[in-house]
C-alpha positions as CSV (number, residue, x, y, z in Angstrom):
1,M,-48.9,-2.7,-91.3
2,S,-50.3,0.0,-93.6
3,V,-46.7,1.3,-94.4
4,S,-45.6,-2.2,-95.5
5,L,-48.7,-2.7,-97.7
6,A,-48.3,0.6,-99.3
7,I,-45.0,-0.2,-101.0
8,R,-46.1,-3.4,-102.8
9,E,-46.7,-1.6,-106.1
10,D,-43.0,-0.6,-106.1
11,R,-41.8,-4.2,-105.6
12,T,-39.7,-5.8,-108.3
13,E,-38.7,-9.4,-108.7
14,A,-35.3,-10.8,-107.8
15,P,-32.9,-12.0,-110.5
16,A,-34.1,-15.2,-112.2
17,H,-33.9,-18.2,-109.8
18,A,-35.8,-21.4,-110.5
19,A,-36.6,-23.3,-107.3
20,H,-34.8,-26.6,-106.8
21,P,-36.9,-29.7,-107.7
22,L,-37.0,-30.5,-103.9
23,H,-39.4,-27.5,-103.8
24,V,-41.8,-28.3,-106.7
25,Q,-45.4,-27.9,-106.0
26,D,-46.5,-31.4,-106.7
27,R,-44.6,-32.7,-103.6
28,A,-46.6,-33.5,-100.5
29,W,-44.5,-30.9,-98.7
30,P,-43.2,-28.3,-101.2
31,E,-41.8,-26.4,-98.2
32,T,-40.4,-28.0,-95.1
33,N,-39.0,-25.5,-92.5
34,C,-37.4,-22.2,-93.2
35,Y,-33.9,-23.4,-92.3
36,V,-33.7,-26.5,-94.4
37,D,-35.5,-24.7,-97.3
38,L,-32.9,-21.9,-97.1
39,W,-30.0,-24.3,-97.3
40,I,-31.6,-26.2,-100.2
41,E,-31.9,-22.9,-102.2
42,L,-28.5,-21.6,-101.1
43,L,-26.7,-24.7,-102.3
44,H,-28.8,-24.7,-105.5
45,H,-27.9,-21.0,-106.0
46,R,-24.2,-22.1,-105.9
47,G,-24.7,-24.9,-108.4
48,L,-24.4,-27.7,-105.7
49,A,-26.5,-30.7,-105.1
50,P,-28.6,-30.3,-101.8
51,E,-29.8,-33.9,-102.0
52,A,-26.4,-35.0,-100.7
53,M,-26.8,-33.4,-97.3
54,L,-30.2,-35.0,-96.4
55,G,-28.9,-38.1,-94.7
56,F,-29.3,-36.4,-91.3
57,T,-33.1,-36.9,-91.6
58,V,-32.8,-40.5,-90.3
59,K,-32.2,-39.0,-86.8
60,Q,-35.5,-37.3,-86.3
61,D,-37.3,-38.2,-83.1
62,F,-40.5,-37.2,-81.3
63,E,-39.5,-34.9,-78.5
64,G,-42.6,-35.3,-76.3
65,D,-44.4,-32.2,-77.7
66,Q,-43.0,-31.9,-81.2
67,F,-40.9,-33.7,-83.8
68,T,-37.3,-32.7,-84.1
69,F,-37.0,-29.5,-86.1
70,F,-34.7,-31.1,-88.6
71,K,-31.6,-29.2,-89.6
72,P,-28.4,-30.1,-91.5
73,S,-25.2,-30.7,-89.6
74,M,-22.8,-27.9,-90.2
75,A,-19.9,-30.3,-90.0
76,E,-21.5,-32.3,-92.8
77,I,-22.2,-29.1,-94.8
78,E,-18.5,-28.3,-94.6
79,A,-17.4,-31.9,-95.5
80,L,-19.7,-32.0,-98.5
81,Y,-19.6,-28.5,-99.9
82,G,-16.6,-26.7,-98.3
83,L,-19.0,-24.1,-96.7
84,R,-18.5,-23.0,-93.1
85,L,-21.2,-21.4,-91.0
86,D,-20.1,-19.0,-88.2
87,E,-22.0,-16.8,-85.9
88,L,-22.1,-13.1,-86.9
89,A,-21.6,-10.7,-84.1
90,V,-24.1,-7.9,-84.7
91,Y,-22.5,-5.3,-82.4
92,D,-22.8,-2.3,-84.9
93,G,-26.2,-2.8,-86.5
94,L,-27.3,-5.6,-88.8
95,E,-27.2,-3.5,-91.9
96,R,-23.6,-2.5,-91.5
97,H,-22.4,-6.0,-90.8
98,A,-24.5,-7.5,-93.6
99,L,-23.0,-5.0,-96.1
100,I,-19.5,-6.0,-95.1
101,Q,-20.2,-9.7,-95.4
102,A,-22.0,-9.3,-98.7
103,A,-19.0,-7.4,-100.1
104,R,-16.8,-10.4,-99.0
105,G,-19.0,-12.8,-100.9
106,S,-20.5,-14.3,-97.7
107,V,-24.2,-15.0,-97.3
108,V,-25.7,-13.7,-94.0
109,M,-28.4,-15.9,-92.5
110,V,-30.5,-14.0,-90.1
111,E,-33.7,-14.4,-88.1
112,V,-36.2,-11.6,-89.2
113,D,-39.8,-10.7,-88.9
114,A,-41.8,-12.2,-91.8
115,I,-44.2,-9.2,-91.6
116,F,-41.6,-7.4,-93.7
117,L,-41.1,-10.2,-96.3
118,P,-43.1,-9.6,-99.6
119,D,-42.8,-13.3,-100.5
120,T,-45.2,-14.1,-97.7
121,A,-48.0,-12.0,-99.1
122,G,-51.3,-13.7,-98.2
123,T,-50.0,-15.1,-95.0
124,T,-47.8,-13.0,-92.7
125,Y,-46.7,-10.0,-94.9
126,G,-48.1,-6.8,-93.5
127,R,-50.4,-8.9,-91.2
128,E,-48.7,-10.9,-88.6
129,H,-45.3,-11.0,-86.7
130,S,-43.5,-14.3,-87.3
131,K,-39.9,-15.3,-86.9
132,T,-38.2,-16.8,-89.9
133,T,-34.7,-17.1,-91.4
134,I,-33.5,-15.5,-94.7
135,G,-30.2,-15.5,-96.6
136,I,-29.0,-12.1,-97.6
137,L,-27.3,-12.2,-101.0
138,A,-26.9,-8.5,-101.8
139,I,-27.8,-5.1,-100.4
140,D,-28.3,-1.8,-102.1
141,K,-28.1,0.7,-99.2
142,A,-28.7,3.8,-101.3
143,G,-31.8,2.3,-103.0
144,R,-32.9,0.6,-99.8
145,R,-33.2,-2.8,-101.5
146,L,-32.4,-6.3,-100.4
147,D,-31.9,-9.4,-102.5
148,Y,-32.6,-12.5,-100.3
149,L,-33.3,-16.2,-100.2
150,H,-36.3,-17.4,-98.3
151,N,-38.2,-20.7,-98.2
152,A,-38.3,-22.0,-101.8
153,G,-37.2,-18.9,-103.7
154,R,-35.2,-15.7,-104.3
155,F,-36.8,-12.4,-103.8
156,T,-36.3,-8.6,-103.3
157,L,-37.7,-6.2,-100.8
158,S,-37.4,-2.4,-100.6
159,G,-38.5,0.8,-99.0
160,A,-40.4,0.5,-95.7
161,D,-39.8,-3.3,-95.7
162,Y,-36.0,-2.7,-95.9
163,D,-36.3,-0.3,-93.0
164,G,-38.2,-2.8,-91.0
165,I,-35.7,-5.6,-91.5
166,F,-32.8,-3.3,-90.5
167,A,-34.6,-1.4,-87.7
168,E,-32.7,-1.1,-84.4
169,T,-33.9,-3.5,-81.7
170,T,-33.3,-3.8,-78.0
171,L,-31.7,-7.2,-78.6
172,P,-29.8,-7.7,-81.8
173,P,-31.1,-10.5,-84.1
174,Y,-29.3,-13.9,-84.2
175,A,-27.2,-14.0,-87.3
176,E,-24.7,-16.2,-89.0
177,F,-22.7,-16.0,-92.2
178,V,-21.7,-18.7,-94.7
179,R,-18.3,-18.6,-96.4
180,Q,-16.4,-20.9,-98.7
181,V,-13.4,-22.4,-96.9
182,A,-12.6,-25.4,-99.2
183,D,-13.6,-26.9,-102.5
184,P,-16.8,-28.9,-102.6
185,V,-16.5,-32.7,-103.0
186,P,-16.2,-33.5,-106.7
187,A,-19.5,-34.6,-108.2
188,A,-18.1,-38.1,-108.9
189,R,-17.2,-38.7,-105.3
190,L,-20.2,-36.9,-103.7
191,P,-22.6,-39.8,-103.5
192,H,-20.0,-42.0,-101.8
193,V,-19.2,-39.3,-99.2
194,A,-22.9,-38.8,-98.6
195,L,-23.4,-42.6,-98.2
196,D,-20.7,-42.7,-95.5
197,L,-22.5,-39.8,-93.7
198,L,-25.8,-41.7,-94.0
199,R,-24.2,-44.7,-92.3
200,T,-23.0,-42.5,-89.5
201,N,-26.3,-40.7,-89.1
202,L,-28.1,-44.1,-89.0
203,R,-26.3,-44.9,-85.8
204,G,-28.0,-41.9,-84.2
205,A,-31.5,-42.9,-85.2
206,P,-34.1,-43.2,-82.4
207,R,-34.2,-46.6,-80.6
208,R,-38.0,-46.4,-80.4
209,N,-40.5,-45.7,-83.1
210,P,-41.2,-41.9,-82.8
211,V,-44.5,-42.2,-84.6
212,R,-45.8,-44.5,-82.0
213,A,-44.5,-42.1,-79.3
214,F,-46.4,-39.3,-81.0
215,A,-49.6,-41.4,-81.0
216,G,-49.0,-42.1,-77.3
217,A,-48.7,-38.4,-76.6
218,L,-51.9,-37.7,-78.5
219,A,-53.8,-40.4,-76.5
220,E,-52.9,-38.4,-73.4
221,T,-53.3,-34.8,-74.6
222,G,-55.6,-35.0,-77.6
223,D,-58.9,-34.4,-75.8
224,G,-57.7,-31.1,-74.4
225,L,-55.8,-30.1,-77.5
226,V,-58.6,-30.3,-80.1
227,V,-61.0,-28.0,-78.1
228,R,-58.5,-25.1,-78.3
229,P,-58.6,-22.3,-81.0
230,L,-57.8,-23.2,-84.6
231,S,-54.7,-21.0,-84.3
232,V,-53.3,-23.7,-82.0
233,F,-53.9,-26.3,-84.7
234,H,-51.7,-24.4,-87.2
235,K,-48.8,-24.2,-84.7
236,Y,-49.2,-27.7,-83.5
237,A,-49.4,-29.2,-87.0
238,F,-46.3,-27.2,-88.1
239,N,-44.3,-28.7,-85.3
240,T,-45.6,-32.2,-85.5
241,T,-47.2,-33.5,-88.8
242,R,-45.3,-31.1,-91.0
243,Q,-41.9,-31.7,-89.5
244,L,-42.5,-35.5,-89.6
245,G,-43.8,-35.6,-93.2
246,A,-41.4,-33.1,-94.7
247,N,-38.5,-34.8,-93.0
248,F,-39.3,-38.2,-94.4
249,E,-40.2,-36.9,-97.9
250,M,-36.7,-35.4,-97.9
251,L,-35.2,-38.7,-96.8
252,G,-37.0,-40.3,-99.7
253,S,-35.4,-37.8,-102.0
254,H,-32.0,-38.4,-100.5
255,L,-32.3,-42.2,-101.0
256,G,-33.6,-41.8,-104.5
257,W,-30.6,-39.6,-105.3
258,L,-28.2,-42.1,-103.9
259,T,-29.8,-44.9,-105.9
260,A,-29.7,-42.8,-109.1
261,S,-26.1,-41.9,-108.4
262,G,-25.1,-45.6,-108.2
263,A,-24.3,-45.6,-104.4
264,G,-26.7,-48.5,-103.8
265,D,-30.2,-49.7,-104.4
266,F,-32.3,-47.8,-101.8
267,T,-35.5,-48.1,-103.8
268,A,-37.6,-49.8,-101.2
269,A,-36.6,-47.5,-98.4
270,A,-37.0,-44.5,-100.6
271,E,-40.5,-45.5,-101.5
272,S,-41.4,-46.1,-97.8
273,A,-40.0,-42.8,-96.7
274,T,-41.9,-40.9,-99.4
275,R,-45.1,-42.7,-98.5
276,L,-44.6,-41.8,-94.8
277,G,-44.4,-38.2,-95.9
278,S,-47.7,-38.5,-97.6
279,E,-49.3,-40.4,-94.7
280,A,-48.2,-37.6,-92.4
281,K,-50.0,-35.1,-94.7
282,A,-53.2,-37.2,-94.7
283,F,-53.0,-37.4,-90.9
284,Q,-52.7,-33.6,-90.7
285,F,-56.1,-33.3,-92.5
286,Q,-57.5,-35.8,-90.0
287,L,-56.1,-33.7,-87.2
288,A,-57.8,-30.6,-88.7
289,R,-61.1,-32.4,-88.8
290,A,-60.6,-33.4,-85.1
291,F,-60.2,-29.7,-84.3
292,A,-63.3,-28.8,-86.3
293,K,-65.4,-31.5,-84.5
294,R,-63.7,-30.8,-81.2
295,S,-63.2,-34.5,-80.7
296,A,-60.0,-36.6,-80.6
297,A,-61.9,-39.9,-80.6
298,G,-59.8,-42.5,-82.5
299,L,-57.1,-40.0,-83.5
300,P,-54.1,-41.8,-82.1
301,Q,-55.1,-45.1,-83.8
302,R,-55.0,-43.3,-87.2
303,L,-51.3,-43.1,-86.8
304,D,-50.9,-47.0,-86.9
305,K,-50.2,-47.2,-90.6
306,A,-47.6,-44.4,-90.5
307,A,-45.9,-46.1,-87.6
308,E,-45.7,-49.3,-89.6
309,T,-44.3,-47.4,-92.6
310,Y,-41.6,-45.9,-90.3
311,D,-40.5,-49.4,-89.4
312,E,-40.4,-50.3,-93.1
313,V,-38.1,-47.3,-93.9
314,F,-35.5,-48.5,-91.4
315,A,-35.8,-52.2,-92.3
316,G,-35.2,-51.3,-95.9
317,L,-32.2,-49.1,-95.0
318,R,-30.6,-51.7,-92.9
319,N,-31.1,-54.4,-95.5
320,T,-29.4,-52.3,-98.1
321,L,-26.5,-51.2,-95.9
322,A,-25.9,-54.6,-94.3
C-alpha cells in the first residue's frame, strides 16, 4: 500500500476525455457497474452512441440474492457498432499480450485489482483489494505508463501501479479484446435497429415482478441481514439496489433516446423507468437506516411503490410497441 501511495505526486492526467452524458453527476446513478460503464465510455471514445445498446436492460430479474448484474449482449454490440469481443489468451504475460493488441488498435478489457488504480483514490486505491474491469487504450512500456478507461472516465497510471497491474500471478487474469470487424450502423438507421433489438429483448423480460420478488426475499432474510457489519450493507446494496436503480435509469435514457430519435413515443415508459431508478436510490437510504437501527421492521413494504412503478414501465412499453 505504501508503495502505491508514494507515486501519486508523479501521476499525470490522461488525454482529454469528457465523460458521456450518461455519467453526469446529477443522475441518480452516475456510475452503474464497471462493465457497463466501461462500454459506455469505450463507445463514446470511438464517437458512437452508447444509448443505442441499452435495450437489454428490460431483461433484468431478481436472482434470489441479487439483481442481475446487467451487461450488454456482445451479439448486439456487434450488430450495432461492428465491434467484436473475444477472449484474450494470457499465456505469455498480460503486459506482452496487451502491448501486441494495443499496437493492432484493439482495446484489452481485463479484470484488475483496483488497489492499483489512481482514479479510485479515496475508496480502494492503495487501501483495499477489489476486482474491477478496465479498458487498456495504450501502453508505454519504457516509461511504465498505462492509458486506460475505467468507470466514467479515462486515466493514466504509472510506476509501482503499472508494476502492480502487470505483476505475474499464479492464475492469469481474465482478459478480452475488442476489435472492429464491420462498419457501425449509420446514424440514420441506428434508432430503428435499436428498436428492433428492444422488441426482441422485451420477449425475454421476467414473467414476474422482480421488485416484488426482492421484497419477498427481504421479508425472509432482512432481520438477519441488518444486524451484520456495515461492510455487508455496501456489498448487498451494490448487488441489489444499485443494480436495480442503475439498470432502470439506463433504460429510461434508452427510451428517451429512442423518442428523441423519432423511433416512437416512449415518453411515459421513459419517465417511469427513470423514476424507478430514483426510487431504488431512496430505498437504498432506507436500507442503510435499517442497518444503522439494526431493525428490518417495515422494510419490505417500502418497496411497494417501486414495484408499482416497475409495472408502469412495462405497461407503457407494451402500449407503445403494440
